[in-house]
N, C-alpha and C positions, 0 to 999 in steps of 0.2 A: 545433496538434495534434501529438502525439508519435506517430511511427510505430514499428513493431516493431523496426526496425533501431536506432533511437535507444535503445530500451529495452534491446536486446541489448548495445549498446556501454556503456550505463550499468552494467549488471550486470557486464560484464567489468571495467570500470574499478574498481568498488567491490570486486569479488573480489580484484583485484590489489592494491589499496590495503590490504586486510586481510591480505594474504599467504596467501590461500587458493588451493589448487589447485582445478581443476575438480572433481576427485574429492571433495575435502573439502567444497566447497560443495554438491555434489550429495547427498552423504551427509547433511549437516545439513538440507537442504531436502526429503529424501525422494524424490528423482528419480534416474534413472540418470545416470552420468557421460557416457554417449554422448548422451543427450538434452540434457543441459546444454551439452555442446560444440556441438551443432547449434543450440541456442537462441542461444548467444553468437555463432555465425557467421551468424545470421539465416536459418537453414534451417528452423527449427521454432519454434512458439509454445508458450508455457506456458498451461495451464489457469489460471483465476483462483485456484484453491486452490494450485496449484504456485507461481504467481507470488507470492502472499502468503507462502508458506513460504520462498521464496528471499529475499524482502525481510526476513523475520524472521530468517533465517540470517545475513543481512548486517547485521542490526540497524539497518534504516532503515524509515521510515514511507512508505506510498504516498500521502502528502498533502504539499502544500507549506504550510509554516507560516511566515507572514511576520512575526508579531510576535515581539518579543524578551522579552516578559513571560510566557512559557509556564511554568506551574507544574506540579508533580507531578499535580495534579488533572486538568488538561487533558490531559496525557499519558496518564493512566489512562483517560479517556473515549475518547481516540483508539484506544488498545489494545483497549478493550472493543468499540468499533465494528468494528475490524479482526477481532477474534475472531468476532463475529457474521457478518460477511461471509465469513469463511473457510469456514464450513459451508454456504454457499449455492451454488447453480448460478449460471452467469453471468447468466442472466435475472433470478434473484432478487436478486443483488448489484446489478445495474443498477437494478432497481425500487426497492430500498432507498436507493440513492444519489440517484436522481431524486426520491424522496419527501422525503428529507432536504433536498435543495436547494430543493424547493418550499416546505417548511415554513419554512426559513430566509428565503426570499424573502418569503413572506407575513408573517413576523414583522417583517422590515425595513419592509415597506409599512405595517404597522399601527403602527410605532414602538415595538414591544414588544421589549425586550432584557432579558437576565438578566446584568447586568454583574457583580454580586457575589453571585449566588445568592439574592437576596432580591426580585428583580423590579425593583429600582431601577437 
């Protein structure tokens, strides 16, 4: 389980790797520099929408992708899902993610996969 301090440290690390100041990242993400500073220091949290905006500003995805065969299509689906979640409240985003996880689990149990888009 990732705690808020780990998230804050990861945001700081990514910001520094990209050469962004707190002010530049805050501007790109649509949050105040003061709030962004407090987030990085573990004193404040980001809303789901602000968190996704920060990730977008840093050009990272809020998912772990383990396979090396990711194509443009899969990345487009991930971005589309992120854009759906960005417009949601925390409870709505949680519901959508839990629903997607249940659907995927049931697909696996049923042996149903869409490997090449044809159902095979």
